[in-house]
N, C-alpha and C positions, 0 to 999 in steps of 0.2 A: 574462450576468446571468440569474438566476433569479426566479421569483416567490416571494412570500412565502407562497404556500399551502402549509398545512402537509403533511407526507408522513405516511402511516399507518405500521401496522407491516410494510407490504409491504417496507420497507428492510431489515427482518431477513432476508426472503425473498431479496432482492437479495444481501446477503452469503453467504447459503447457495449461491447459485448460483455465487458467484465462488469459494467454497471448493472446489467439484467440479472445478475447472478446472486446479489445478497440483500436482504431485508432483516430488520431487528427493531423491534419496538415501535414499528411504524416509520422510523427514522432509517432510510436506506444507508448501508455502509459507504456509499459512494457519495451520499448527501454530507456525511461527515469528514470523509476522507476526499482529499483532493490532489490532483497531480500538476506539478511543475515540470513541462516538457522542455527539454533543453536539445537544441539541435546546432546552436552557434558554437563554431569551432573555439572561439577566444574563451568563451563562458566554459566549456568544457576542460580546457586547458587549466583553468583556474580551478575547477572543481577537482582536478587530479591532485592537486595540492593540499586538497581537504581529507583525503583518505586516511584512514588509521592505519593501514600498511601502505608506507610512503610511495606516492606517485605512481599508482596502478595505471599503466598505460592502457588498459581496456576502458578506462572512463574517458580518456582523450579519444581513442580510436573507434569506440561505439558510436554508430549512426544516431543513437537515440539514448538519452539518460532521463528516466521518469524519478522524479523526487517526489514521494508519496507524503503528503501532508495531513495530518489530524487537525480538524477545526474544532478549536475549545468552545466556539460558539455555536457549534452545529445545531444545537437544539433551538436556536433562534429562527431557523429555517423551517421548522417542523410545521408550523401553522400553514404555510402556503403549500406545502407537499400535502398534507391531510386535507386541505380544501379541495386541491385537485383530484385526490382519490375519492372524496365524498362526491364530488361533481360528476364524476365518471361511474358512480353507482356502484363503487366496489367497495365502500365502507358506510356504515351508519353514522350520521353525524353524532349521535351521542357517544358512540365508541371512540370517535376521533377527537371528541371533546376530552374524553378519559384520557387518553393517551398523551394527548396535548398537556394536560394538567399534570399528570405523572411525570413525564419527561422534563418538564420545566421545573417541577418541584425536585427532581432528583439531581440534574446537572446544573441547574441555576444557582442551587443553594450550596452546592459542594464542589469548589474547584478541581479538588485531587480525583473526584468520580469523574468529572467532566475530561481530565487529563487522561485517565486510565481509559475511559471509554474512546477518547480519540486515538489513543495509541492502538488499543485493540481493533477498532475498526478501520484504522489505517493499515494494519497489518493484514487483516482479512482481505480489504482492497488489493493489496500488493500481491498477495498469493493468488488471488482470481486474475489478476492481470498477468501473472506469469504462467498460469495454467492457459489462459486465452491465448497468450503469445506463442506457447508450444503448439496449441492447436492450430496455429497457423505457420507453423515451421520456423519460428524464431526461436533463439535462445536468449535467456535473461540471467542475470547474476545480481543478487544483493551485494552491496558494497558498504563496508563499515567508513563512517565519516564523521567530522567533526561538526555538530548541528550549528555551534555558534558562527562557525566561518561561513557555512553553506548559508545561513539566515542572511548573512551580510552579503555575499556576493549576489544572491538572487533577490535581495530587499524584500525578504519576507515578513509579513506583519507578525507582530508577537502573539496574535490570538491563533496562530498555528504551530504546531509542533511537528518538527520533521520526524517522520517514522522510518521511511526506508529509501535507499537511492538504488535504483536499479539501471544496469546497463540492458540494453536491448538490441539485437540485430540477428543477421543470418549467422548460422555457424560457419567458422572457419575452418578450412582443411586441416588435418592433423590434431584435431582436439583431442586432450588425453581422455583415455576412458573413465567412467564412473569410478570416484574414490571408494574405498570400503565404507560400509555404513554398520552401524551396531545391529544386532539381530532383534527381531520383533520381541523375543522374551526379554529383551534389556530395556524396552521402552514401553511395555503393555503389562498392565495389571489388572486382575479381575476382581472386584467386590472388596477390595483392600488397597491400602497404600503400599507402596515399596519404594526402597531406598536407590535401586538401582546402582549399587556400588560397583560392581564387576564391570570392568571396560572390555571386556572382551568383544573383538570385531570380527568380522568375515569379509 
């Protein structure tokens, strides 16, 4: 759980910190994943009604809700990003042209691939945001939600796919200790596949 105490615009700096952490195929994950920042109490109360576990109070009480969105048309912004990189002397023009052609060929012609990449990139963006929040002394929690209802409440365009809802705030007094986790040998295999059927926990 998190305190009701409001965050300041430090969480904008938090997002900038996360933006610096990831890159892939020349299209930074944070250029495909974007965030809807929710601080309005009335909107948070409505979002509380969209959670899979009914009416999670932490959604209403958290000072900040971040909804991570994957941009299905993120590849359309790649040209400008690459131009900036070339002008900064960080990438040869011929390499930028190859990346641009490759990305538009992959994502522009295959909507399923574009959606998979948007979700993958949004998930990475959400995780780096959670890590950056932890570095600043905040706690965060992913919340299961109904994407159709959330898109309606926040008037989200259909070229975005909702990926993750995060509550962010200062830790509340008396939080429960960390719950049990699967041991490493139940989630890690070397040089082979593994069915990980045993559900032993510690």
